[in-house]
PLY file of the C-alpha trace (Angstrom):
ply
format ascii 1.0
element vertex 287
property float x
property float y
property float z
element edge 286
property int vertex1
property int vertex2
end_header
-60.06 222.24 86.74
-60.89 222.24 83.01
-64.46 222.77 81.96
-64.58 219.45 80.17
-63.52 217.58 83.31
-66.19 219.33 85.37
-68.88 218.51 82.75
-67.77 214.86 82.81
-68.11 214.84 86.63
-71.66 216.28 86.36
-72.70 213.64 83.84
-71.42 210.97 86.20
-73.34 212.38 89.16
-76.53 212.64 87.12
-76.13 209.08 85.96
-75.89 208.03 89.62
-79.09 209.90 90.47
-80.93 208.32 87.51
-79.85 204.84 88.77
-81.41 205.50 92.13
-84.84 207.03 91.60
-87.25 208.15 94.25
-89.00 205.24 96.13
-92.30 204.12 94.70
-95.33 205.43 96.32
-93.62 208.56 97.83
-96.23 211.20 98.52
-96.18 214.43 96.42
-97.23 216.43 99.39
-97.26 216.16 103.24
-99.30 217.95 105.85
-97.28 220.11 108.13
-94.48 220.83 105.55
-93.81 224.45 104.81
-91.22 226.57 102.82
-88.92 229.09 104.50
-85.74 230.97 104.03
-82.70 232.06 106.07
-80.99 235.28 105.33
-77.26 234.84 104.78
-75.93 238.17 103.81
-77.43 239.05 100.52
-78.65 235.53 99.90
-81.73 233.92 101.25
-81.19 230.24 101.65
-84.30 228.01 101.49
-85.35 225.22 103.64
-88.41 223.02 104.19
-89.73 222.47 107.66
-91.93 219.61 108.72
-93.78 219.73 112.00
-96.24 216.94 113.04
-99.78 218.05 112.29
-101.68 219.09 115.43
-98.51 219.97 117.32
-99.19 223.04 119.51
-97.25 226.12 118.41
-94.42 227.17 120.73
-93.74 223.73 122.27
-90.23 222.82 121.30
-89.64 219.42 119.65
-86.52 217.29 119.12
-85.18 218.40 115.74
-83.68 216.33 112.87
-81.76 218.35 110.27
-81.81 216.22 107.11
-79.25 217.06 104.37
-79.79 215.94 100.75
-77.20 214.25 98.56
-75.08 215.92 95.71
-77.13 217.44 93.01
-80.35 216.81 94.95
-82.46 219.19 96.95
-84.62 219.34 100.09
-87.67 217.93 98.39
-85.79 214.90 97.11
-84.38 213.84 100.44
-87.78 214.47 102.11
-89.38 211.88 99.63
-86.24 209.63 99.50
-86.02 209.28 103.35
-89.77 209.14 104.39
-88.73 211.16 107.42
-92.00 213.07 107.52
-93.95 209.97 108.44
-91.35 208.89 110.96
-91.32 212.34 112.50
-95.13 212.30 112.85
-95.05 209.00 114.62
-92.09 209.69 116.88
-92.76 213.36 117.63
-89.88 215.12 115.74
-89.60 218.38 113.63
-87.51 217.88 110.53
-85.71 220.63 108.63
-84.64 220.00 105.18
-82.19 222.82 104.00
-80.93 223.24 100.45
-77.25 223.21 99.53
-75.65 225.51 96.96
-76.39 224.19 93.43
-77.34 220.90 95.06
-74.01 220.48 96.98
-72.61 220.93 100.44
-69.05 222.16 101.49
-68.17 219.04 103.44
-64.36 219.61 103.31
-62.70 217.68 100.45
-66.14 217.36 98.77
-68.18 218.44 96.84
-67.81 220.48 93.73
-69.76 223.77 93.59
-70.05 224.40 97.26
-66.41 223.57 97.83
-65.11 225.48 94.85
-66.85 228.63 95.94
-66.14 228.31 99.60
-69.80 228.31 100.77
-70.18 228.83 104.49
-72.47 225.84 105.10
-71.40 225.63 108.74
-72.66 229.11 109.28
-75.88 228.39 107.39
-76.59 225.27 109.59
-75.67 227.22 112.71
-78.19 229.92 111.84
-80.89 227.42 110.78
-80.73 225.67 114.20
-80.56 228.97 116.10
-83.64 230.22 114.19
-85.66 227.14 114.92
-84.72 227.26 118.56
-85.58 231.00 118.83
-88.94 230.38 117.17
-89.78 227.74 119.70
-89.81 224.86 117.13
-86.69 223.06 118.26
-85.37 221.92 121.62
-81.68 223.02 121.71
-80.73 219.96 123.80
-82.27 217.55 121.26
-80.78 218.47 117.93
-79.85 215.66 115.59
-78.41 215.59 112.10
-78.63 213.16 109.23
-77.64 213.26 105.53
-77.21 211.25 102.36
-73.97 210.98 100.35
-72.59 214.57 100.16
-75.13 215.57 102.85
-73.87 212.73 105.05
-70.37 214.10 104.62
-71.69 217.51 105.72
-73.28 215.90 108.82
-69.96 214.40 109.66
-68.30 217.87 109.26
-70.88 219.46 111.52
-70.32 216.75 114.14
-66.54 217.36 113.85
-66.76 221.08 114.32
-70.05 221.57 116.35
-70.09 218.44 118.53
-71.40 220.54 121.46
-74.59 221.29 119.45
-75.55 217.76 118.51
-77.06 214.97 120.58
-76.24 212.46 117.70
-75.94 211.98 113.97
-76.92 209.37 111.37
-75.11 209.12 108.05
-76.41 207.34 104.98
-73.89 206.44 102.20
-71.63 209.34 103.25
-67.92 209.91 103.72
-65.81 211.75 106.30
-64.05 214.36 104.15
-62.36 216.59 106.64
-59.83 216.56 109.48
-61.85 215.86 112.54
-61.23 216.94 116.09
-64.52 217.05 117.97
-64.58 218.80 121.38
-66.80 216.14 122.84
-67.94 212.57 122.03
-70.72 212.17 119.61
-73.11 209.21 119.05
-72.90 208.07 115.41
-75.04 205.72 113.42
-74.07 204.93 109.80
-75.62 203.03 106.90
-73.63 201.89 103.97
-73.79 199.36 101.11
-70.76 197.15 100.26
-71.32 197.74 96.54
-71.69 201.55 96.79
-70.12 202.89 93.56
-69.99 206.47 94.69
-68.58 206.26 98.27
-66.72 202.89 98.25
-67.25 200.82 101.31
-63.61 199.69 101.32
-62.25 203.14 100.44
-60.29 204.34 97.48
-61.14 206.47 94.48
-61.10 210.25 94.64
-63.21 212.33 96.93
-64.03 214.88 94.21
-63.20 215.47 90.58
-60.11 217.56 91.44
-59.35 216.10 94.85
-57.16 213.08 94.31
-57.40 211.82 97.91
-59.12 208.53 98.42
-62.18 207.85 100.35
-61.58 206.40 103.78
-62.93 202.90 104.33
-66.33 202.90 106.14
-65.13 200.59 108.87
-62.04 202.81 109.50
-64.34 205.85 109.88
-66.42 204.02 112.40
-63.20 202.95 114.26
-62.31 206.64 114.40
-65.53 207.58 116.03
-65.30 204.63 118.41
-61.82 205.87 119.40
-62.97 209.47 119.87
-65.81 208.23 122.04
-63.59 205.71 124.06
-66.05 202.84 123.35
-65.55 199.13 122.88
-65.56 197.27 119.55
-68.67 197.30 117.29
-69.87 193.82 118.25
-73.37 194.34 119.83
-76.56 193.85 117.75
-78.32 197.27 117.36
-81.81 196.99 119.06
-84.55 196.96 116.33
-82.06 196.77 113.48
-81.43 193.96 110.92
-78.74 191.45 111.51
-76.13 193.51 109.67
-76.34 196.40 112.25
-73.70 196.26 114.98
-72.72 198.79 117.60
-70.63 199.39 120.72
-73.27 198.18 123.06
-75.89 199.73 125.43
-75.34 203.05 127.00
-75.90 206.78 126.51
-73.06 207.08 123.89
-73.11 204.63 121.00
-71.38 204.16 117.64
-73.11 201.75 115.22
-72.85 200.70 111.56
-75.44 199.00 109.40
-73.84 197.27 106.49
-76.07 196.26 103.56
-74.42 193.41 101.73
-74.34 194.10 97.90
-76.15 197.33 98.65
-75.59 200.35 96.45
-75.57 204.18 96.90
-79.00 204.33 98.51
-81.18 205.13 101.55
-82.32 201.72 103.00
-85.98 201.50 103.58
-85.49 200.70 107.29
-82.98 203.45 107.97
-85.28 206.45 108.96
-87.23 204.41 111.52
-84.14 202.97 113.00
-82.37 206.38 113.19
-85.44 207.88 114.92
-85.30 205.16 117.63
-81.49 205.66 117.79
-81.95 209.33 118.38
-84.80 208.79 120.91
-82.38 206.69 123.02
-79.71 209.41 123.17
-79.63 211.65 126.29
-80.32 215.34 126.01
-77.31 217.66 125.86
-76.47 219.39 129.15
-78.14 222.75 129.80
-76.17 225.72 128.50
0 1
1 2
2 3
3 4
4 5
5 6
6 7
7 8
8 9
9 10
10 11
11 12
12 13
13 14
14 15
15 16
16 17
17 18
18 19
19 20
20 21
21 22
22 23
23 24
24 25
25 26
26 27
27 28
28 29
29 30
30 31
31 32
32 33
33 34
34 35
35 36
36 37
37 38
38 39
39 40
40 41
41 42
42 43
43 44
44 45
45 46
46 47
47 48
48 49
49 50
50 51
51 52
52 53
53 54
54 55
55 56
56 57
57 58
58 59
59 60
60 61
61 62
62 63
63 64
64 65
65 66
66 67
67 68
68 69
69 70
70 71
71 72
72 73
73 74
74 75
75 76
76 77
77 78
78 79
79 80
80 81
81 82
82 83
83 84
84 85
85 86
86 87
87 88
88 89
89 90
90 91
91 92
92 93
93 94
94 95
95 96
96 97
97 98
98 99
99 100
100 101
101 102
102 103
103 104
104 105
105 106
106 107
107 108
108 109
109 110
110 111
111 112
112 113
113 114
114 115
115 116
116 117
117 118
118 119
119 120
120 121
121 122
122 123
123 124
124 125
125 126
126 127
127 128
128 129
129 130
130 131
131 132
132 133
133 134
134 135
135 136
136 137
137 138
138 139
139 140
140 141
141 142
142 143
143 144
144 145
145 146
146 147
147 148
148 149
149 150
150 151
151 152
152 153
153 154
154 155
155 156
156 157
157 158
158 159
159 160
160 161
161 162
162 163
163 164
164 165
165 166
166 167
167 168
168 169
169 170
170 171
171 172
172 173
173 174
174 175
175 176
176 177
177 178
178 179
179 180
180 181
181 182
182 183
183 184
184 185
185 186
186 187
187 188
188 189
189 190
190 191
191 192
192 193
193 194
194 195
195 196
196 197
197 198
198 199
199 200
200 201
201 202
202 203
203 204
204 205
205 206
206 207
207 208
208 209
209 210
210 211
211 212
212 213
213 214
214 215
215 216
216 217
217 218
218 219
219 220
220 221
221 222
222 223
223 224
224 225
225 226
226 227
227 228
228 229
229 230
230 231
231 232
232 233
233 234
234 235
235 236
236 237
237 238
238 239
239 240
240 241
241 242
242 243
243 244
244 245
245 246
246 247
247 248
248 249
249 250
250 251
251 252
252 253
253 254
254 255
255 256
256 257
257 258
258 259
259 260
260 261
261 262
262 263
263 264
264 265
265 266
266 267
267 268
268 269
269 270
270 271
271 272
272 273
273 274
274 275
275 276
276 277
277 278
278 279
279 280
280 281
281 282
282 283
283 284
284 285
285 286
């Protein structure tokens, strides 16, 4: 792709970020959040780890891996989501890894990580393995969430590592890869009908040089419902607003929260609802 086209793409993405600033009142620091790295060959990849203050070392916790959006970073999604506070109240550890130049290789998206063939699957594998080995994370209670490009990466991880996840929650993200999960996966999605970056009804191009349209959000949810062999999304989601519907009670659930006239954003209620959604999911079988 020509340099001018890439520059134009970056300007568009930066404009989107400016249009969706951090939420007011987000704390600049949080107790229990520390900086770490994972060695990936000659490259040490950074991540933030939040553990509820006062939690005894060596006692594994359910883990949420939270993936930032395109041209964001770990600190941004930590503040954007408010997951630290939710994790403290619900008893989760949260890992916030950094993508390559602010991007994740989610398949047909996005830019730098895709262009350079970054092994984000291997990075996330090693991150989870490390936290399990260190006694931070319970391997049977690993969950993943992500915003925008990070949401697409969460979808990819569920498609290719379904046996490692007890559930995912995707915010304003797109399924951007062929998906053949080995086992059913519980999925909760949040999406605005006026999202300019990942259109709710599909269309557009998945990346600046990928002329393949985004798949409509409801089609993506129908795919997961079909994979999981579940009924239609017609049940109200417990604890969610009226625009959240799912496949009904049970250990395996697919659900969608649609924000009418919502944009490319992380809804204020999303983190609390996804924590409750994760809490209701059964643990993975013992290895």
